[in-house]
All heavy atoms as a GROMACS GRO file, in nm:
protein
  614
    1MET      N    1   3.224  13.080  12.904
    1MET     CA    2   3.323  13.075  13.008
    1MET      C    3   3.432  13.185  12.984
    1MET      O    4   3.459  13.221  12.870
    1MET     CB    5   3.392  12.938  13.004
    1MET     CG    6   3.369  12.856  13.120
    1MET     SD    7   3.467  12.706  13.111
    1MET     CE    8   3.387  12.618  13.235
    2LYS      N    9   3.490  13.226  13.090
    2LYS     CA   10   3.592  13.329  13.079
    2LYS      C   11   3.728  13.264  13.057
    2LYS      O   12   3.751  13.149  13.097
    2LYS     CB   13   3.597  13.412  13.207
    2LYS     CG   14   3.472  13.493  13.228
    2LYS     CD   15   3.484  13.584  13.346
    2LYS     CE   16   3.356  13.664  13.361
    2LYS     NZ   17   3.368  13.761  13.471
    3PRO      N   18   3.822  13.335  12.993
    3PRO     CA   19   3.953  13.279  12.967
    3PRO      C   20   4.026  13.233  13.095
    3PRO      O   21   4.098  13.135  13.093
    3PRO     CB   22   4.029  13.393  12.898
    3PRO     CG   23   3.924  13.479  12.838
    3PRO     CD   24   3.804  13.465  12.928
    4ALA      N   25   4.005  13.303  13.202
    4ALA     CA   26   4.072  13.265  13.328
    4ALA      C   27   4.023  13.127  13.374
    4ALA      O   28   4.103  13.048  13.429
    4ALA     CB   29   4.042  13.369  13.435
    5GLU      N   30   3.898  13.097  13.350
    5GLU     CA   31   3.845  12.965  13.389
    5GLU      C   32   3.906  12.856  13.302
    5GLU      O   33   3.934  12.746  13.350
    5GLU     CB   34   3.693  12.964  13.376
    5GLU     CG   35   3.623  13.057  13.474
    5GLU     CD   36   3.475  13.071  13.451
    5GLU    OE1   37   3.424  13.016  13.349
    5GLU    OE2   38   3.408  13.134  13.530
    6TYR      N   39   3.928  12.886  13.176
    6TYR     CA   40   3.993  12.788  13.087
    6TYR      C   41   4.137  12.766  13.125
    6TYR      O   42   4.190  12.656  13.117
    6TYR     CB   43   3.984  12.834  12.940
    6TYR     CG   44   3.847  12.824  12.880
    6TYR    CD1   45   3.790  12.930  12.816
    6TYR    CD2   46   3.775  12.704  12.883
    6TYR    CE1   47   3.664  12.922  12.759
    6TYR    CE2   48   3.650  12.694  12.826
    6TYR     CZ   49   3.595  12.804  12.763
    6TYR     OH   50   3.470  12.793  12.708
    7ARG      N   51   4.205  12.873  13.167
    7ARG     CA   52   4.346  12.862  13.204
    7ARG      C   53   4.366  12.777  13.328
    7ARG      O   54   4.474  12.720  13.348
    7ARG     CB   55   4.408  12.999  13.220
    7ARG     CG   56   4.434  13.067  13.087
    7ARG     CD   57   4.520  13.190  13.102
    7ARG     NE   58   4.558  13.238  12.971
    7ARG     CZ   59   4.489  13.326  12.901
    7ARG    NH1   60   4.376  13.374  12.949
    7ARG    NH2   61   4.530  13.364  12.781
    8GLU      N   62   4.265  12.770  13.414
    8GLU     CA   63   4.276  12.690  13.537
    8GLU      C   64   4.262  12.542  13.510
    8GLU      O   65   4.297  12.458  13.591
    8GLU     CB   66   4.169  12.736  13.638
    8GLU     CG   67   4.191  12.874  13.692
    8GLU     CD   68   4.078  12.920  13.778
    8GLU    OE1   69   3.977  12.845  13.795
    8GLU    OE2   70   4.084  13.032  13.831
    9MET      N   71   4.209  12.506  13.390
    9MET     CA   72   4.185  12.364  13.357
    9MET      C   73   4.318  12.297  13.318
    9MET      O   74   4.410  12.361  13.271
    9MET     CB   75   4.089  12.354  13.239
    9MET     CG   76   3.950  12.397  13.264
    9MET     SD   77   3.851  12.372  13.118
    9MET     CE   78   3.691  12.420  13.178
   10SER      N   79   4.318  12.164  13.336
   10SER     CA   80   4.432  12.087  13.290
   10SER      C   81   4.423  12.067  13.139
   10SER      O   82   4.321  12.099  13.078
   10SER     CB   83   4.434  11.950  13.361
   10SER     OG   84   4.325  11.872  13.316
   11ASP      N   85   4.529  12.014  13.080
   11ASP     CA   86   4.529  11.992  12.936
   11ASP      C   87   4.420  11.894  12.894
   11ASP      O   88   4.356  11.913  12.792
   11ASP     CB   89   4.666  11.937  12.890
   11ASP     CG   90   4.775  12.042  12.904
   11ASP    OD1   91   4.741  12.164  12.907
   11ASP    OD2   92   4.894  12.004  12.912
   12GLU      N   93   4.398  11.789  12.974
   12GLU     CA   94   4.297  11.690  12.940
   12GLU      C   95   4.157  11.751  12.947
   12GLU      O   96   4.072  11.724  12.863
   12GLU     CB   97   4.303  11.569  13.036
   12GLU     CG   98   4.430  11.489  13.021
   12GLU     CD   99   4.549  11.549  13.095
   12GLU    OE1  100   4.528  11.629  13.189
   12GLU    OE2  101   4.664  11.517  13.061
   13GLN      N  102   4.134  11.833  13.048
   13GLN     CA  103   4.005  11.901  13.061
   13GLN      C  104   3.981  11.995  12.945
   13GLN      O  105   3.869  12.004  12.893
   13GLN     CB  106   3.998  11.978  13.192
   13GLN     CG  107   3.986  11.891  13.316
   13GLN     CD  108   3.989  11.972  13.442
   13GLN    OE1  109   4.063  12.073  13.450
   13GLN    NE2  110   3.916  11.930  13.544
   14LEU      N  111   4.087  12.063  12.900
   14LEU     CA  112   4.072  12.156  12.787
   14LEU      C  113   4.038  12.076  12.660
   14LEU      O  114   3.955  12.121  12.581
   14LEU     CB  115   4.202  12.233  12.766
   14LEU     CG  116   4.216  12.364  12.841
   14LEU    CD1  117   4.349  12.427  12.811
   14LEU    CD2  118   4.105  12.460  12.811
   15ASP      N  119   4.103  11.962  12.640
   15ASP     CA  120   4.075  11.881  12.525
   15ASP      C  121   3.928  11.836  12.523
   15ASP      O  122   3.860  11.844  12.421
   15ASP     CB  123   4.166  11.758  12.519
   15ASP     CG  124   4.306  11.792  12.479
   15ASP    OD1  125   4.327  11.896  12.416
   15ASP    OD2  126   4.397  11.712  12.512
   16LEU      N  127   3.879  11.790  12.638
   16LEU     CA  128   3.739  11.747  12.646
   16LEU      C  129   3.644  11.864  12.623
   16LEU      O  130   3.543  11.849  12.556
   16LEU     CB  131   3.713  11.683  12.783
   16LEU     CG  132   3.775  11.545  12.803
   16LEU    CD1  133   3.754  11.499  12.948
   16LEU    CD2  134   3.716  11.444  12.705
   17THR      N  135   3.676  11.977  12.683
   17THR     CA  136   3.590  12.095  12.666
   17THR      C  137   3.588  12.139  12.521
   17THR      O  138   3.484  12.177  12.468
   17THR     CB  139   3.640  12.210  12.755
   17THR    OG1  140   3.648  12.164  12.891
   17THR    CG2  141   3.547  12.329  12.747
   18LEU      N  142   3.703  12.132  12.453
   18LEU     CA  143   3.710  12.169  12.311
   18LEU      C  144   3.623  12.076  12.228
   18LEU      O  145   3.546  12.119  12.143
   18LEU     CB  146   3.853  12.167  12.263
   18LEU     CG  147   3.874  12.202  12.114
   18LEU    CD1  148   3.827  12.342  12.085
   18LEU    CD2  149   4.021  12.183  12.077
   19LYS      N  150   3.634  11.946  12.254
   19LYS     CA  151   3.552  11.850  12.180
   19LYS      C  152   3.403  11.873  12.201
   19LYS      O  153   3.325  11.869  12.107
   19LYS     CB  154   3.589  11.708  12.218
   19LYS     CG  155   3.725  11.662  12.167
   19LYS     CD  156   3.759  11.524  12.213
   19LYS     CE  157   3.901  11.488  12.170
   19LYS     NZ  158   3.942  11.356  12.218
   20ASP      N  159   3.365  11.899  12.325
   20ASP     CA  160   3.223  11.924  12.356
   20ASP      C  161   3.175  12.053  12.289
   20ASP      O  162   3.063  12.057  12.237
   20ASP     CB  163   3.202  11.935  12.507
   20ASP     CG  164   3.214  11.803  12.577
   20ASP    OD1  165   3.205  11.696  12.509
   20ASP    OD2  166   3.235  11.804  12.700
   21THR      N  167   3.257  12.156  12.290
   21THR     CA  168   3.218  12.283  12.230
   21THR      C  169   3.206  12.272  12.079
   21THR      O  170   3.114  12.328  12.019
   21THR     CB  171   3.320  12.392  12.267
   21THR    OG1  172   3.337  12.394  12.410
   21THR    CG2  173   3.271  12.531  12.224
   22VAL      N  174   3.297  12.198  12.015
   22VAL     CA  175   3.289  12.178  11.871
   22VAL      C  176   3.164  12.098  11.835
   22VAL      O  177   3.093  12.130  11.737
   22VAL     CB  178   3.416  12.108  11.818
   22VAL    CG1  179   3.400  12.062  11.676
   22VAL    CG2  180   3.537  12.201  11.830
   23LYS      N  181   3.132  11.999  11.918
   23LYS     CA  182   3.012  11.918  11.895
   23LYS      C  183   2.887  12.007  11.909
   23LYS      O  184   2.792  12.000  11.830
   23LYS     CB  185   3.006  11.803  11.992
   23LYS     CG  186   2.890  11.706  11.967
   23LYS     CD  187   2.882  11.596  12.070
   23LYS     CE  188   2.994  11.497  12.048
   23LYS     NZ  189   2.980  11.377  12.134
   24HIS      N  190   2.887  12.093  12.014
   24HIS     CA  191   2.776  12.183  12.035
   24HIS      C  192   2.761  12.280  11.918
   24HIS      O  193   2.649  12.310  11.873
   24HIS     CB  194   2.796  12.258  12.167
   24HIS     CG  195   2.689  12.355  12.202
   24HIS    ND1  196   2.561  12.314  12.231
   24HIS    CD2  197   2.688  12.488  12.212
   24HIS    CE1  198   2.486  12.420  12.257
   24HIS    NE2  199   2.562  12.526  12.247
   25LEU      N  200   2.874  12.330  11.866
   25LEU     CA  201   2.872  12.421  11.751
   25LEU      C  202   2.812  12.351  11.630
   25LEU      O  203   2.737  12.410  11.554
   25LEU     CB  204   3.014  12.472  11.722
   25LEU     CG  205   3.030  12.566  11.605
   25LEU    CD1  206   2.947  12.692  11.623
   25LEU    CD2  207   3.177  12.604  11.588
   26PHE      N  208   2.848  12.225  11.609
   26PHE     CA  209   2.793  12.149  11.499
   26PHE      C  210   2.640  12.139  11.508
   26PHE      O  211   2.567  12.163  11.412
   26PHE     CB  212   2.850  12.007  11.495
   26PHE     CG  213   2.787  11.918  11.394
   26PHE    CD1  214   2.818  11.926  11.257
   26PHE    CD2  215   2.692  11.824  11.433
   26PHE    CE1  216   2.759  11.842  11.168
   26PHE    CE2  217   2.633  11.741  11.341
   26PHE     CZ  218   2.665  11.751  11.209
   27HIS      N  219   2.591  12.110  11.629
   27HIS     CA  220   2.447  12.101  11.650
   27HIS      C  221   2.378  12.236  11.628
   27HIS      O  222   2.268  12.244  11.570
   27HIS     CB  223   2.414  12.045  11.788
   27HIS     CG  224   2.448  11.902  11.802
   27HIS    ND1  225   2.388  11.801  11.731
   27HIS    CD2  226   2.540  11.840  11.881
   27HIS    CE1  227   2.438  11.685  11.766
   27HIS    NE2  228   2.534  11.705  11.856
   28LEU      N  229   2.443  12.344  11.671
   28LEU     CA  230   2.389  12.477  11.648
   28LEU      C  231   2.380  12.508  11.500
   28LEU      O  232   2.279  12.567  11.454
   28LEU     CB  233   2.471  12.582  11.721
   28LEU     CG  234   2.465  12.583  11.874
   28LEU    CD1  235   2.564  12.680  11.930
   28LEU    CD2  236   2.324  12.620  11.918
   29ARG      N  237   2.484  12.475  11.426
   29ARG     CA  238   2.481  12.498  11.282
   29ARG      C  239   2.373  12.417  11.214
   29ARG      O  240   2.306  12.463  11.120
   29ARG     CB  241   2.617  12.467  11.220
   29ARG     CG  242   2.722  12.569  11.253
   29ARG     CD  243   2.855  12.533  11.189
   29ARG     NE  244   2.952  12.636  11.212
   29ARG     CZ  245   3.082  12.614  11.214
   29ARG    NH1  246   3.130  12.492  11.200
   29ARG    NH2  247   3.167  12.712  11.236
   30PHE      N  248   2.355  12.295  11.261
   30PHE     CA  249   2.249  12.209  11.205
   30PHE      C  250   2.112  12.269  11.232
   30PHE      O  251   2.026  12.272  11.144
   30PHE     CB  252   2.260  12.069  11.265
   30PHE     CG  253   2.176  11.967  11.195
   30PHE    CD1  254   2.223  11.904  11.080
   30PHE    CD2  255   2.051  11.934  11.242
   30PHE    CE1  256   2.146  11.811  11.016
   30PHE    CE2  257   1.972  11.841  11.177
   30PHE     CZ  258   2.019  11.780  11.064
   31GLN      N  259   2.091  12.317  11.355
   31GLN     CA  260   1.966  12.382  11.389
   31GLN      C  261   1.944  12.509  11.306
   31GLN      O  262   1.833  12.539  11.264
   31GLN     CB  263   1.961  12.418  11.537
   31GLN     CG  264   1.948  12.301  11.628
   31GLN     CD  265   1.954  12.341  11.775
   31GLN    OE1  266   1.966  12.459  11.808
   31GLN    NE2  267   1.946  12.242  11.863
   32SER      N  268   2.050  12.582  11.281
   32SER     CA  269   2.040  12.702  11.200
   32SER      C  270   2.001  12.669  11.056
   32SER      O  271   1.918  12.739  10.996
   32SER     CB  272   2.173  12.778  11.200
   32SER     OG  273   2.168  12.890  11.117
   33ALA      N  274   2.055  12.561  11.003
   33ALA     CA  275   2.024  12.521  10.865
   33ALA      C  276   1.879  12.476  10.852
   33ALA      O  277   1.817  12.495  10.748
   33ALA     CB  278   2.118  12.412  10.819
   34THR      N  279   1.825  12.415  10.956
   34THR     CA  280   1.688  12.368  10.952
   34THR      C  281   1.592  12.470  11.011
   34THR      O  282   1.473  12.440  11.032
   34THR     CB  283   1.674  12.236  11.030
   34THR    OG1  284   1.716  12.256  11.164
   34THR    CG2  285   1.755  12.125  10.964
   35GLU      N  286   1.643  12.590  11.037
   35GLU     CA  287   1.563  12.702  11.086
   35GLU      C  288   1.495  12.672  11.218
   35GLU      O  289   1.381  12.711  11.243
   35GLU     CB  290   1.462  12.748  10.981
   35GLU     CG  291   1.529  12.796  10.854
   35GLU     CD  292   1.429  12.841  10.750
   35GLU    OE1  293   1.309  12.843  10.777
   35GLU    OE2  294   1.474  12.876  10.639
   36ARG      N  295   1.563  12.601  11.306
   36ARG     CA  296   1.510  12.572  11.438
   36ARG      C  297   1.591  12.636  11.550
   36ARG      O  298   1.570  12.607  11.668
   36ARG     CB  299   1.505  12.420  11.460
   36ARG     CG  300   1.404  12.352  11.375
   36ARG     CD  301   1.375  12.215  11.426
   36ARG     NE  302   1.259  12.159  11.356
   36ARG     CZ  303   1.267  12.057  11.274
   36ARG    NH1  304   1.380  11.997  11.248
   36ARG    NH2  305   1.156  12.012  11.215
   37LEU      N  306   1.683  12.721  11.513
   37LEU     CA  307   1.770  12.786  11.612
   37LEU      C  308   1.697  12.905  11.673
   37LEU      O  309   1.651  12.995  11.602
   37LEU     CB  310   1.900  12.831  11.544
   37LEU     CG  311   2.006  12.891  11.635
   37LEU    CD1  312   2.056  12.786  11.736
   37LEU    CD2  313   2.124  12.938  11.551
   38GLU      N  314   1.686  12.905  11.805
   38GLU     CA  315   1.614  13.012  11.873
   38GLU      C  316   1.700  13.136  11.895
   38GLU      O  317   1.653  13.247  11.881
   38GLU     CB  318   1.560  12.962  12.007
   38GLU     CG  319   1.454  12.855  11.993
   38GLU     CD  320   1.401  12.807  12.127
   38GLU    OE1  321   1.430  12.872  12.228
   38GLU    OE2  322   1.334  12.705  12.127
   39THR      N  323   1.828  13.114  11.929
   39THR     CA  324   1.916  13.229  11.956
   39THR      C  325   2.040  13.219  11.866
   39THR      O  326   2.134  13.140  11.895
   39THR     CB  327   1.960  13.232  12.103
   39THR    OG1  328   2.014  13.106  12.139
   39THR    CG2  329   1.843  13.264  12.197
   40PRO      N  330   2.042  13.293  11.758
   40PRO     CA  331   2.155  13.289  11.664
   40PRO      C  332   2.288  13.332  11.726
   40PRO      O  333   2.393  13.293  11.679
   40PRO     CB  334   2.116  13.388  11.554
   40PRO     CG  335   1.968  13.399  11.564
   40PRO     CD  336   1.933  13.378  11.708
   41SER      N  337   2.283  13.408  11.834
   41SER     CA  338   2.407  13.452  11.898
   41SER      C  339   2.483  13.335  11.962
   41SER      O  340   2.602  13.347  11.990
   41SER     CB  341   2.377  13.558  12.004
   41SER     OG  342   2.299  13.505  12.110
   42GLU      N  343   2.415  13.223  11.983
   42GLU     CA  344   2.484  13.105  12.040
   42GLU      C  345   2.594  13.055  11.950
   42GLU      O  346   2.696  13.004  11.997
   42GLU     CB  347   2.382  12.993  12.066
   42GLU     CG  348   2.292  13.016  12.184
   42GLU     CD  349   2.366  13.014  12.314
   42GLU    OE1  350   2.451  12.925  12.334
   42GLU    OE2  351   2.338  13.102  12.398
   43ILE      N  352   2.577  13.070  11.817
   43ILE     CA  353   2.680  13.023  11.724
   43ILE      C  354   2.808  13.105  11.744
   43ILE      O  355   2.918  13.048  11.752
   43ILE     CB  356   2.631  13.032  11.578
   43ILE    CG1  357   2.519  12.931  11.557
   43ILE    CG2  358   2.744  13.009  11.480
   43ILE    CD1  359   2.455  12.936  11.419
   44SER      N  360   2.796  13.236  11.752
   44SER     CA  361   2.915  13.317  11.767
   44SER      C  362   2.979  13.296  11.903
   44SER      O  363   3.101  13.298  11.917
   44SER     CB  364   2.883  13.466  11.745
   44SER     OG  365   2.786  13.511  11.837
   45LYS      N  366   2.900  13.271  12.005
   45LYS     CA  367   2.954  13.241  12.139
   45LYS      C  368   3.033  13.112  12.137
   45LYS      O  369   3.141  13.103  12.195
   45LYS     CB  370   2.843  13.232  12.242
   45LYS     CG  371   2.781  13.365  12.277
   45LYS     CD  372   2.669  13.349  12.378
   45LYS     CE  373   2.599  13.480  12.404
   45LYS     NZ  374   2.484  13.464  12.494
   46ALA      N  375   2.980  13.011  12.069
   46ALA     CA  376   3.050  12.882  12.059
   46ALA      C  377   3.180  12.896  11.982
   46ALA      O  378   3.284  12.841  12.018
   46ALA     CB  379   2.960  12.777  11.996
   47LYS      N  380   3.176  12.973  11.872
   47LYS     CA  381   3.297  12.997  11.793
   47LYS      C  382   3.404  13.065  11.878
   47LYS      O  383   3.522  13.034  11.871
   47LYS     CB  384   3.267  13.082  11.672
   47LYS     CG  385   3.196  13.013  11.560
   47LYS     CD  386   3.177  13.111  11.445
   47LYS     CE  387   3.107  13.052  11.328
   47LYS     NZ  388   3.089  13.151  11.220
   48ARG      N  389   3.360  13.162  11.957
   48ARG     CA  390   3.452  13.237  12.041
   48ARG      C  391   3.515  13.146  12.146
   48ARG      O  392   3.637  13.154  12.175
   48ARG     CB  393   3.377  13.353  12.108
   48ARG     CG  394   3.467  13.465  12.153
   48ARG     CD  395   3.387  13.586  12.198
   48ARG     NE  396   3.307  13.641  12.089
   48ARG     CZ  397   3.175  13.668  12.100
   48ARG    NH1  398   3.110  13.645  12.212
   48ARG    NH2  399   3.111  13.717  11.997
   49ASP      N  400   3.434  13.056  12.204
   49ASP     CA  401   3.486  12.962  12.302
   49ASP      C  402   3.589  12.868  12.239
   49ASP      O  403   3.692  12.838  12.303
   49ASP     CB  404   3.374  12.883  12.366
   49ASP     CG  405   3.294  12.964  12.467
   49ASP    OD1  406   3.348  13.066  12.516
   49ASP    OD2  407   3.179  12.923  12.501
   50VAL      N  408   3.562  12.820  12.119
   50VAL     CA  409   3.658  12.732  12.051
   50VAL      C  410   3.789  12.807  12.029
   50VAL      O  411   3.897  12.754  12.056
   50VAL     CB  412   3.598  12.684  11.916
   50VAL    CG1  413   3.706  12.616  11.831
   50VAL    CG2  414   3.484  12.586  11.941
   51ALA      N  415   3.779  12.931  11.986
   51ALA     CA  416   3.900  13.010  11.962
   51ALA      C  417   3.979  13.033  12.091
   51ALA      O  418   4.101  13.025  12.094
   51ALA     CB  419   3.863  13.144  11.898
   52ARG      N  420   3.908  13.059  12.201
   52ARG     CA  421   3.974  13.081  12.328
   52ARG      C  422   4.050  12.955  12.373
   52ARG      O  423   4.165  12.964  12.416
   52ARG     CB  424   3.874  13.119  12.435
   52ARG     CG  425   3.828  13.260  12.430
   52ARG     CD  426   3.732  13.291  12.543
   52ARG     NE  427   3.690  13.429  12.537
   52ARG     CZ  428   3.566  13.470  12.555
   52ARG    NH1  429   3.473  13.382  12.588
   52ARG    NH2  430   3.533  13.597  12.544
   53ILE      N  431   3.982  12.842  12.363
   53ILE     CA  432   4.044  12.716  12.406
   53ILE      C  433   4.168  12.686  12.320
   53ILE      O  434   4.274  12.650  12.371
   53ILE     CB  435   3.944  12.601  12.401
   53ILE    CG1  436   3.834  12.625  12.503
   53ILE    CG2  437   4.013  12.468  12.425
   53ILE    CD1  438   3.714  12.532  12.488
   54MET      N  439   4.155  12.704  12.188
   54MET     CA  440   4.268  12.675  12.098
   54MET      C  441   4.383  12.771  12.125
   54MET      O  442   4.501  12.730  12.116
   54MET     CB  443   4.221  12.681  11.955
   54MET     CG  444   4.126  12.567  11.920
   54MET     SD  445   4.063  12.577  11.751
   54MET     CE  446   4.208  12.516  11.662
   55THR      N  447   4.353  12.895  12.159
   55THR     CA  448   4.459  12.991  12.188
   55THR      C  449   4.534  12.952  12.315
   55THR      O  450   4.658  12.955  12.318
   55THR     CB  451   4.398  13.132  12.206
   55THR    OG1  452   4.335  13.169  12.083
   55THR    CG2  453   4.506  13.233  12.242
   56ILE      N  454   4.463  12.909  12.417
   56ILE     CA  455   4.526  12.869  12.542
   56ILE      C  456   4.612  12.745  12.518
   56ILE      O  457   4.724  12.735  12.569
   56ILE     CB  458   4.420  12.845  12.651
   56ILE    CG1  459   4.358  12.981  12.689
   56ILE    CG2  460   4.480  12.779  12.772
   56ILE    CD1  461   4.236  12.971  12.775
   57GLN      N  462   4.563  12.651  12.438
   57GLN     CA  463   4.641  12.531  12.408
   57GLN      C  464   4.769  12.569  12.332
   57GLN      O  465   4.876  12.516  12.360
   57GLN     CB  466   4.558  12.432  12.325
   57GLN     CG  467   4.450  12.362  12.403
   57GLN     CD  468   4.368  12.269  12.320
   57GLN    OE1  469   4.350  12.291  12.200
   57GLN    NE2  470   4.313  12.167  12.382
   58ARG      N  471   4.758  12.660  12.237
   58ARG     CA  472   4.876  12.703  12.161
   58ARG      C  473   4.978  12.773  12.254
   58ARG      O  474   5.097  12.749  12.246
   58ARG     CB  475   4.836  12.799  12.048
   58ARG     CG  476   4.954  12.846  11.964
   58ARG     CD  477   4.912  12.949  11.862
   58ARG     NE  478   4.835  13.060  11.919
   58ARG     CZ  479   4.886  13.165  11.982
   58ARG    NH1  480   5.017  13.177  11.998
   58ARG    NH2  481   4.808  13.260  12.028
   59GLU      N  482   4.928  12.858  12.345
   59GLU     CA  483   5.018  12.922  12.439
   59GLU      C  484   5.093  12.822  12.524
   59GLU      O  485   5.213  12.839  12.549
   59GLU     CB  486   4.937  13.019  12.529
   59GLU     CG  487   4.887  13.143  12.462
   59GLU     CD  488   4.794  13.225  12.549
   59GLU    OE1  489   4.755  13.175  12.660
   59GLU    OE2  490   4.758  13.335  12.510
   60ARG      N  491   5.023  12.719  12.568
   60ARG     CA  492   5.087  12.616  12.650
   60ARG      C  493   5.190  12.540  12.572
   60ARG      O  494   5.298  12.506  12.625
   60ARG     CB  495   4.981  12.522  12.707
   60ARG     CG  496   4.899  12.585  12.815
   60ARG     CD  497   4.799  12.488  12.873
   60ARG     NE  498   4.719  12.552  12.975
   60ARG     CZ  499   4.625  12.491  13.044
   60ARG    NH1  500   4.599  12.362  13.022
   60ARG    NH2  501   4.554  12.556  13.134
   61ARG      N  502   5.162  12.509  12.446
   61ARG     CA  503   5.260  12.439  12.361
   61ARG      C  504   5.385  12.523  12.339
   61ARG      O  505   5.495  12.472  12.344
   61ARG     CB  506   5.197  12.400  12.226
   61ARG     CG  507   5.111  12.277  12.230
   61ARG     CD  508   5.081  12.226  12.092
   61ARG     NE  509   5.025  12.328  12.003
   61ARG     CZ  510   4.894  12.351  11.988
   61ARG    NH1  511   4.807  12.283  12.057
   61ARG    NH2  512   4.853  12.444  11.904
   62GLU      N  513   5.364  12.652  12.313
   62GLU     CA  514   5.478  12.741  12.292
   62GLU      C  515   5.562  12.754  12.419
   62GLU      O  516   5.685  12.754  12.414
   62GLU     CB  517   5.432  12.879  12.245
   62GLU     CG  518   5.383  12.880  12.103
   62GLU     CD  519   5.336  13.017  12.058
   62GLU    OE1  520   5.340  13.112  12.143
   62GLU    OE2  521   5.292  13.031  11.943
   63LYS      N  522   5.495  12.764  12.532
   63LYS     CA  523   5.567  12.778  12.660
   63LYS      C  524   5.646  12.651  12.688
   63LYS      O  525   5.759  12.655  12.734
   63LYS     CB  526   5.466  12.803  12.770
   63LYS     CG  527   5.526  12.838  12.902
   63LYS     CD  528   5.421  12.872  13.004
   63LYS     CE  529   5.480  12.911  13.136
   63LYS     NZ  530   5.377  12.945  13.236
   64ALA      N  531   5.588  12.535  12.660
   64ALA     CA  532   5.657  12.409  12.681
   64ALA      C  533   5.774  12.394  12.584
   64ALA      O  534   5.877  12.340  12.621
   64ALA     CB  535   5.560  12.291  12.663
   65GLY      N  536   5.760  12.443  12.463
   65GLY     CA  537   5.866  12.438  12.365
   65GLY      C  538   5.984  12.524  12.402
   65GLY      O  539   6.100  12.488  12.382
   66LYS      N  540   5.959  12.640  12.460
   66LYS     CA  541   6.068  12.727  12.502
   66LYS      C  542   6.144  12.668  12.619
   66LYS      O  543   6.263  12.685  12.630
   66LYS     CB  544   6.012  12.866  12.540
   66LYS     CG  545   5.969  12.947  12.421
   66LYS     CD  546   5.927  13.085  12.461
   66LYS     CE  547   5.885  13.165  12.339
   66LYS     NZ  548   5.842  13.302  12.374
   67LYS      N  549   6.075  12.597  12.705
   67LYS     CA  550   6.144  12.535  12.821
   67LYS      C  551   6.234  12.419  12.774
   67LYS      O  552   6.337  12.394  12.833
   67LYS     CB  553   6.042  12.479  12.920
   67LYS     CG  554   5.974  12.586  13.001
   67LYS     CD  555   5.879  12.521  13.100
   67LYS     CE  556   5.808  12.625  13.185
   67LYS     NZ  557   5.712  12.563  13.277
   68ALA      N  558   6.192  12.355  12.667
   68ALA     CA  559   6.268  12.236  12.616
   68ALA      C  560   6.397  12.276  12.544
   68ALA      O  561   6.487  12.197  12.532
   68ALA     CB  562   6.181  12.154  12.525
   69GLN      N  563   6.404  12.402  12.495
   69GLN     CA  564   6.525  12.446  12.422
   69GLN      C  565   6.639  12.471  12.518
   69GLN      O  566   6.620  12.527  12.625
   69GLN     CB  567   6.495  12.573  12.346
   69GLN     CG  568   6.404  12.552  12.226
   69GLN     CD  569   6.380  12.683  12.150
   69GLN    OE1  570   6.426  12.789  12.194
   69GLN    NE2  571   6.310  12.675  12.041
   70PRO      N  572   6.761  12.435  12.480
   70PRO     CA  573   6.877  12.464  12.563
   70PRO      C  574   6.903  12.616  12.569
   70PRO      O  575   6.867  12.688  12.478
   70PRO     CB  576   6.993  12.392  12.497
   70PRO     CG  577   6.940  12.326  12.376
   70PRO     CD  578   6.794  12.357  12.365
   71ALA      N  579   6.968  12.659  12.675
   71ALA     CA  580   6.998  12.801  12.690
   71ALA      C  581   7.089  12.848  12.580
   71ALA      O  582   7.184  12.780  12.540
   71ALA     CB  583   7.062  12.824  12.828
   72GLY      N  584   7.064  12.968  12.530
   72GLY     CA  585   7.146  13.024  12.424
   72GLY      C  586   7.107  12.976  12.285
   72GLY      O  587   7.165  13.020  12.187
   73LYS      N  588   7.009  12.892  12.271
   73LYS     CA  589   6.967  12.840  12.141
   73LYS      C  590   6.827  12.890  12.105
   73LYS      O  591   6.748  12.819  12.046
   73LYS     CB  592   6.963  12.686  12.144
   73LYS     CG  593   7.097  12.623  12.172
   73LYS     CD  594   7.173  12.610  12.046
   73LYS     CE  595   7.305  12.539  12.074
   73LYS     NZ  596   7.374  12.504  11.957
   74GLU      N  597   6.796  13.014  12.142
   74GLU     CA  598   6.664  13.070  12.114
   74GLU      C  599   6.655  13.114  11.969
   74GLU      O  600   6.753  13.150  11.906
   74GLU     CB  601   6.637  13.186  12.207
   74GLU     CG  602   6.633  13.146  12.353
   74GLU     CD  603   6.608  13.264  12.442
   74GLU    OE1  604   6.566  13.371  12.392
   74GLU    OE2  605   6.629  13.253  12.562
   75LYS      N  606   6.535  13.107  11.919
   75LYS     CA  607   6.511  13.150  11.777
   75LYS      C  608   6.488  13.295  11.768
   75LYS      O  609   6.437  13.361  11.849
   75LYS     CB  610   6.389  13.076  11.721
   75LYS     CG  611   6.414  12.930  11.704
   75LYS     CD  612   6.297  12.863  11.642
   75LYS     CE  613   6.322  12.715  11.624
   75LYS     NZ  614   6.210  12.647  11.565
   0.00000   0.00000   0.00000
């Protein structure tokens, strides 16, 4: 998925997508260990998706934190 598609999702959808992607990554690693993985590039794609989702979640938390601070009290 592209980052723009992740940004359109709600926080709950992002959480569910992250959980599903991490689970998928686990299964890919298990297949790799048992030498049943057909496309090794799937592991790096899943890792990249996890990183994208976590980055978007972090950006949202930082943006929400800045809105919560009173004016003139920036770090």
